[in-house]
C-alpha positions in Angstrom: 0.0 0.0 0.0 1.4 3.4 -1.0 1.8 6.3 1.4 -0.9 8.3 -0.5 -3.4 5.5 -0.3 -2.6 4.8 3.4 -3.1 8.5 4.4 -6.3 8.8 2.3 -7.8 5.8 4.1 -6.9 7.2 7.5 -8.4 10.6 6.4 -11.7 8.9 5.6 -11.8 7.2 9.0 -11.0 10.4 10.9 -13.7 12.3 9.1 -16.2 9.6 9.8 -15.4 9.8 13.5 -14.9 13.6 14.0 -16.2 15.4 10.9 -12.9 17.3 10.3 -9.2 16.7 10.2 -5.9 18.4 9.9 -2.8 16.9 8.2 0.8 18.2 7.7 2.1 16.5 4.5 5.0 17.0 2.1 4.1 19.7 -0.5 4.4 16.9 -3.1 0.9 15.9 -1.9 -0.3 18.6 -4.3 1.9 17.8 -7.3 3.1 14.2 -7.4 1.4 11.6 -9.5 1.7 9.0 -6.8 -0.3 11.3 -4.6 -3.2 11.5 -7.0 -5.3 9.0 -5.0 -4.7 11.0 -1.8 -5.9 14.2 -3.5 -9.0 12.5 -4.9 -10.0 11.1 -1.6 -9.3 14.3 0.4 -11.2 16.5 -2.0 -14.1 14.1 -2.2 -14.7 14.2 1.5 -16.0 17.7 1.7 -14.3 21.1 1.8 -10.5 21.2 1.8 -8.2 24.1 2.6 -4.5 23.7 1.7 -1.8 26.1 2.7 1.7 25.8 1.2 5.2 26.5 2.6 8.7 26.6 1.2 11.8 25.5 2.9 14.0 28.5 1.9 14.9 31.1 3.0 13.0 29.8 6.1 11.3 26.5 6.9 8.0 25.8 8.8 9.7 23.6 11.5 13.3 23.8 12.6 14.9 20.5 11.8 12.4 19.6 9.1 14.2 20.5 5.9 11.0 19.9 3.8 8.5 21.7 1.7 5.2 21.3 3.5 1.4 21.6 3.0 -1.1 21.9 5.8 -4.4 20.2 4.8 -7.6 21.1 6.7 -10.7 19.1 5.6 -14.3 19.4 6.8 -16.9 16.8 6.0 -19.6 18.4 3.8 -22.0 17.6 1.1 -20.3 20.2 -1.1 -17.0 19.5 -2.7 -14.7 22.5 -2.7 -10.9 23.0 -2.7 -9.2 26.2 -1.5 -5.4 26.7 -1.7 -2.9 29.4 -0.8 0.1 30.7 -2.7 3.5 29.1 -2.1 4.7 30.9 1.0 8.3 32.1 1.3 9.4 34.2 4.2 12.4 35.5 6.2 12.7 34.0 9.7 12.0 37.4 11.4 8.5 37.3 9.9 7.7 33.8 11.3 5.3 35.1 13.9 3.2 36.9 11.2 3.3 34.1 8.7 -0.2 32.6 9.4 -1.7 36.1 9.5 -0.8 36.5 5.8 -2.6 33.4 4.6 -5.2 33.9 2.0 -7.1 31.1 0.3 -8.4 31.0 -3.3 -11.0 28.7 -4.7 -9.2 26.3 -7.0 -12.0 23.7 -7.3 -12.3 24.1 -11.1 -8.6 24.6 -11.7 -7.5 21.2 -10.4 -5.7 19.0 -12.8 -5.0 15.3 -12.7 -2.8 14.7 -9.5 -2.2 18.5 -9.3 -3.7 21.2 -7.0 -2.4 24.7 -7.8 -0.7 26.7 -5.2 -2.8 29.7 -6.1 -1.4 33.3 -5.6 -4.9 34.7 -6.2 -7.3 36.1 -8.8 -4.5 37.8 -10.9 -3.0 34.5 -11.6 -6.4 33.0 -12.5 -6.9 35.7 -15.1 -3.4 35.2 -16.5 -4.0 31.4 -16.8 -7.3 32.0 -18.5 -5.7 34.2 -21.2 -2.9 31.7 -21.8 -5.5 28.9 -22.2 -7.4 31.0 -24.7 -4.3 31.9 -26.8 -3.0 28.3 -26.9 -6.1 26.9 -28.6 -5.6 23.6 -26.8 -1.9 23.2 -27.5 0.7 22.5 -24.8 4.4 23.2 -24.4 5.0 19.5 -24.1 3.7 19.0 -27.7 6.8 20.6 -29.0 9.3 18.8 -26.8 9.1 15.3 -28.4 12.4 13.5 -28.7 13.9 14.0 -32.2 16.9 14.8 -34.1 18.5 18.2 -34.8 21.5 20.3 -34.2 19.8 23.0 -32.2 19.9 22.2 -28.5 18.7 23.5 -25.2 20.0 22.4 -21.8 18.0 22.9 -18.7 18.6 21.9 -15.1 16.2 19.9 -13.0 17.1 21.4 -9.6 15.1 24.7 -9.2 14.8 27.1 -6.3 14.2 30.6 -7.6 15.3 30.4 -11.2 14.8 28.0 -14.1 18.2 27.8 -15.8 18.3 27.3 -19.6 21.4 27.3 -21.8 22.3 26.7 -25.4 25.8 25.4 -24.6 26.9 22.9 -21.9 28.4 24.7 -18.9 32.0 24.1 -17.9 32.2 21.1 -15.6 35.6 19.4 -15.3 37.4 17.0 -13.0 41.2 17.1 -13.4 40.7 18.7 -16.8 38.3 16.1 -18.1 34.8 17.1 -19.1 32.0 15.8 -17.0 28.2 15.9 -17.1 25.7 16.0 -14.3 22.5 13.9 -14.4 20.7 17.1 -13.3 21.2 18.6 -16.8 18.7 17.6 -19.4 18.8 18.1 -23.2 16.1 19.2 -25.7 16.7 19.0 -29.4 15.1 21.0 -32.2 15.3 21.0 -36.0 14.8 24.7 -36.3 16.9 27.3 -34.5 13.9 29.6 -34.2 11.9 26.9 -32.4 14.8 26.4 -29.9 15.0 30.2 -29.3 11.2 30.7 -28.8 10.9 27.7 -26.4 14.1 28.8 -24.6 12.7 32.3 -24.2 9.4 31.0 -22.9 10.9 28.7 -20.3 13.4 31.4 -19.3 10.6 33.9 -18.7 9.1 35.1 -15.4 5.8 33.7 -16.7 7.1 30.2 -16.9 8.6 30.6 -13.4 5.2 31.6 -12.1 3.6 28.6 -13.7 6.3 26.3 -12.3 5.8 27.7 -8.8 2.1 27.2 -8.9 1.9 23.7 -10.3 5.2 21.9 -9.6 7.0 20.3 -6.7 9.2 23.5 -6.5 12.3 21.3 -6.1 12.9 19.4 -9.4 11.6 19.7 -12.9 9.5 16.7 -14.1 7.9 16.1 -17.5 4.4 17.2 -16.2 5.9 20.7 -15.5 5.9 21.2 -19.3 2.1 20.5 -19.5 1.3 24.2 -19.9 -0.7 26.2 -22.5 1.6 27.2 -25.3 1.2 27.6 -29.1 4.5 27.7 -30.8 3.2 28.3 -34.3 1.1 31.4 -33.4 3.9 32.8 -31.2 6.4 32.3 -34.0 4.2 34.0 -36.6 3.6 37.1 -34.4 6.7 37.6 -32.3 9.3 35.1 -33.5 12.1 37.4 -34.5 11.7 39.7 -31.5 11.8 36.8 -29.0 14.7 35.0 -30.7 16.8 38.2 -30.6 16.0 38.6 -26.8 16.8 35.0 -26.1 20.2 35.1 -27.8 20.9 38.3 -25.9 20.0 36.5 -22.7 22.3 33.6 -23.5 25.2 36.0 -24.2 24.5 38.0 -20.9 24.4 34.8 -18.8 27.7 33.7 -20.2 29.3 37.1 -19.7 28.1 37.2 -16.0 29.1 33.7 -15.2 32.2 32.8 -13.2 34.5 29.7 -13.3 35.4 28.4 -9.9 38.2 25.9 -9.3 38.3 23.9 -6.1 40.4 21.0 -4.7 38.5 18.0 -3.4 39.3 14.8 -1.6 36.9 11.8 -1.6 37.5 8.2 -0.8 41.3 8.6 -0.9 41.1 10.4 -4.2 42.3 14.0 -4.7 41.0 15.9 -7.7 40.5 19.4 -9.0 37.0 20.5 -10.0 36.2 23.4 -12.3 32.6 24.5 -12.5 30.8 27.4 -14.2 28.2 29.3 -12.1 25.5 31.5 -13.4 23.8 34.5 -11.8 20.4 34.7 -13.5 19.3 37.7 -11.3 21.8 39.8 -13.1 20.1 39.1 -16.4 16.6 39.8 -15.1 16.2 43.1 -17.2 16.5 41.0 -20.3 14.1 38.3 -18.9 11.6 41.1 -18.2 11.8 42.2 -21.8 10.9 38.7 -22.9 7.8 38.9 -20.6 6.8 42.2 -22.1 6.7 40.5 -25.6 4.8 37.6 -24.2 2.4 40.1 -22.6 1.6 41.6 -26.0 0.9 38.1 -27.4 -1.3 37.0 -24.6 -3.0 40.3 -24.1 -2.0 40.8 -20.5 -2.9 44.1 -18.8 -0.2 46.3 -17.3 -1.3 45.1 -13.9 -1.0 41.5 -14.9 2.4 42.0 -16.5 3.6 43.7 -13.3 2.3 40.8 -11.2 4.3 38.3 -13.4 7.5 40.3 -13.5 7.5 41.0 -9.7 6.2 37.7 -8.4 8.5 36.7 -5.4 11.0 39.2 -6.6 12.4 39.8 -3.1 13.6 36.2 -2.9 14.5 35.7 -6.6 16.8 38.7 -6.5 18.7 37.5 -3.4 22.5 37.1 -3.3 22.7 33.3 -3.4 24.7 31.5 -6.1 22.1 30.4 -8.6 24.4 27.6 -9.7 24.1 26.1 -6.2 20.3 26.6 -5.7 
């Protein structure tokens, strides 16, 4: 019996006995396919309220280095689901954290094995416009395995930034090139397709989508299940977005640093060289990408401002993005 199924059965028993329950679960309970059964049971029991919490810069419980979700469920003939944004906070604001909680109705937004960590009505309007413009197409439709010389490299580990490159970063041990399993490759026949998808997944808009729907730790294939129409975007803003994406790639490289460190492991001494990137330094270019996307999707000035500045206090921090 899986963990999700076990928790869901106990939830049903508790609700039968008491009429309500409260659970503290990993945040993956909102985004992992193996937790789909749990979500279905919890949401079928009545009214659910789910609040969501990051683990950096501060965590909900000292010693519990985990992303968490607090589920509150009340037995009811109505079936409703309410969710909060993904909360990040500095430790000095811990005492005020629960006072800032605001729930949004996400009953109709639920997707298979996914409950959105909703930041409110502004996001709901943005999602609606993206769905309308996509005409049923998804980003994943354009990421099928294939052949081609135009490549994108993205990194599965994510904290504040989604890192996308067109060339493999420097990563050497004793002068020999190495590759990390955290780096994934996408291949495209056309350079313009690579540039447009690279621009989109580098954008603040994609970062917002990722935060709302994903595990907020690693990138999985369902994270590309987003409204996106490559053909229409290419026809309307292809050259403009391609130019900005290549400018972004150049800026990331220019701002990167190469660090060399000596290591000792299991009796072996070696020198590691690794390239680090500071995406926050390139945010002005990323913002320009979002301004073009805003024209395509028909976002208002307020909606664009919401996208560009979402979680900006944490995203513009001083940490090494390469180590996030």
